[in-house]
C-alpha positions, 0 to 999 in steps of 0.5 A: 231256195230253201222255200222251193226245196220244201215246197218240192217235197210238200207237192210230192207228199200231196201228189202220192199220198191219201193224207199228206202231213208235213212239218217244216220251216214253211209249211206245217199241216196234218192229214191234207188231201188233194183232189184230184191225184195225179194220174202217175202214182209218183206224181207227174215228172218235175222238170227243171230249167236254169244254167247256174252250175247250182241250178244244173245240179239241183236239176239232176238231184231233184229233177225228173228232166231238164230243159236247156234255155233257148238263149244258150248256144249249142256249145254252152248247151254241151257244157250244161249236159256234161255238168248235169251227166256228172251230177247224175253219176256223182249221185249214183242216179241213172241217166236213163230216168232223166230226160235232157231237152232243148229249146231251139229257135229256127229259121228255115228259109233258103235265103240264109241272109233273109232268114238271118235277118228275120231272126235278128228283127225278132230277137231285137224286138222280143229280147232287145238284143239282136246279136242273140239271134246268131248266137242261139238260133239254127237257120237257113236251108233245110240241110243246113237246119238239119245239120245245126239241129243234128249238133244239138241232138249230139250235144245231149238233147233227147228231146227238142222243143222247136220255136220257129219265130215266124211263118209257123206253119210252114216251118211245122210242115218242113220240120215235120216232113223234111228236117225230123226224118233226117236227124239221127239219135240213139234211143236209151 
């Protein structure tokens, strides 16, 4: 972990300085230039993942955003958001400068049994865990998916990354035209 933390300070120095110098435990250099520099003056945003309490706190302290794992339920995601927000509050950092997002596995199908079965097969083939499908996914009719995704938004997600695992183009159209317009959220 010390290696990672020092690396983060090194890369930020390289992103924001004409000539970066660093003298630490793992890196030691003087007047190194990195070109091209990022478009953002302070460097690109650094987002974290993770779900262990130490990783969540580290994200709040060192990151610009956090993405909740697709392998967590909405309830687990809500708990993680509470930890992050608590840490942001503890260190006096405004929530408005930190983005919280969530990866959502989704299967839109009016035949809910078929949708769940397809998700179950996919999770079994890709993760070796068929039970994960029911634990972390949103599936069923458009109305049911709107309800499930709204719960994720209500749990603190400001940005969503949808992960349909089959019929990708059909899902993109349904998400764009039928699901997303029905979600309610508060802009910060």
